[in-house]
C-alpha positions in Angstrom: 115.9 79.2 119.6 118.4 77.3 116.1 118.2 79.2 112.4 115.2 76.6 111.9 113.4 78.2 114.8 112.6 75.8 117.7 113.6 76.1 120.6 116.9 75.2 121.6 117.0 75.1 126.1 116.0 77.5 128.2 117.5 78.2 132.1 117.1 78.0 135.9 115.8 81.1 135.8 113.5 81.0 132.8 112.1 77.8 134.2 110.8 79.5 137.3 110.0 81.9 134.4 107.5 80.0 132.8 106.5 77.6 135.6 108.1 74.5 134.3 111.8 73.1 133.5 112.9 73.1 129.9 113.6 68.8 130.9 110.0 68.8 130.7 109.7 71.0 127.3 112.6 69.6 125.3 113.5 71.6 121.5 110.2 72.3 119.7 108.5 75.1 117.6 109.2 78.5 119.0 105.6 79.4 117.9 104.0 76.1 119.8 106.8 76.9 122.2 105.3 80.5 123.3 101.2 80.0 122.4 101.4 77.7 125.6 101.7 80.5 127.9 98.7 82.5 125.6 100.5 85.7 125.3 98.4 88.9 125.1 99.0 92.9 125.4 97.9 94.0 128.8 95.0 94.9 127.3 94.0 91.4 127.0 94.5 91.3 123.3 96.3 87.7 122.0 99.4 88.5 120.6 99.8 86.9 117.0 103.6 84.9 116.5 103.9 87.7 114.3 104.6 90.3 116.9 106.1 88.0 119.6 110.3 88.9 119.8 111.8 86.1 119.6 109.7 84.9 115.8 110.5 88.7 114.8 113.8 88.3 115.4 114.3 84.7 113.9 112.4 86.3 110.9 113.0 90.1 111.1 117.3 89.2 111.8 117.3 92.5 113.9 117.2 92.9 118.0 113.3 92.6 119.3 111.3 94.5 122.4 108.1 94.1 123.4 106.1 93.8 127.0 103.4 91.9 127.3 101.4 89.5 129.3 101.6 85.2 129.9 100.0 83.2 131.5 102.8 80.2 132.8 102.5 76.7 133.5 101.2 77.5 137.0 98.4 79.8 136.6 99.8 82.9 136.9 99.5 85.5 135.0 102.7 87.8 134.6 104.1 90.8 132.5 107.1 90.6 131.0 109.9 92.2 128.9 111.4 90.3 126.3 114.4 91.1 123.9 114.8 88.7 121.0 118.5 89.6 119.5 119.4 87.3 116.4 122.5 85.4 117.0 125.4 85.4 113.8 128.7 83.4 113.5 130.1 85.6 110.8 128.0 88.6 109.5 126.0 86.6 106.6 126.3 83.0 108.7 123.1 83.2 111.1 122.8 80.6 113.1 119.4 81.4 115.6 118.5 84.3 117.5 119.1 84.6 121.7 115.5 85.8 123.9 116.1 87.4 126.9 113.2 87.7 130.2 112.4 89.3 132.9 109.3 90.4 134.8 107.9 93.6 135.0 
């Protein structure tokens, strides 16, 4: 995601996890993208944007990790781990966030 909080790319492995290719999604606000997967805790409580790793890494400029459940575009619920890592070109030049996903 770029420094403005817009999704700019995800790879083939993420396409398989999300159930849809990046080409069909394109660039959009990260909160809009993540909301489409109904992120929630393991106890089925909605995970608001302020608790999602990508948003927190963007807002707090620090690495954040969380485990939660999503419903991918193919309709399957998947338990995932997500780590959001802020990216800096220089110590004071924030350029975006890299987010790493994997299935539990």
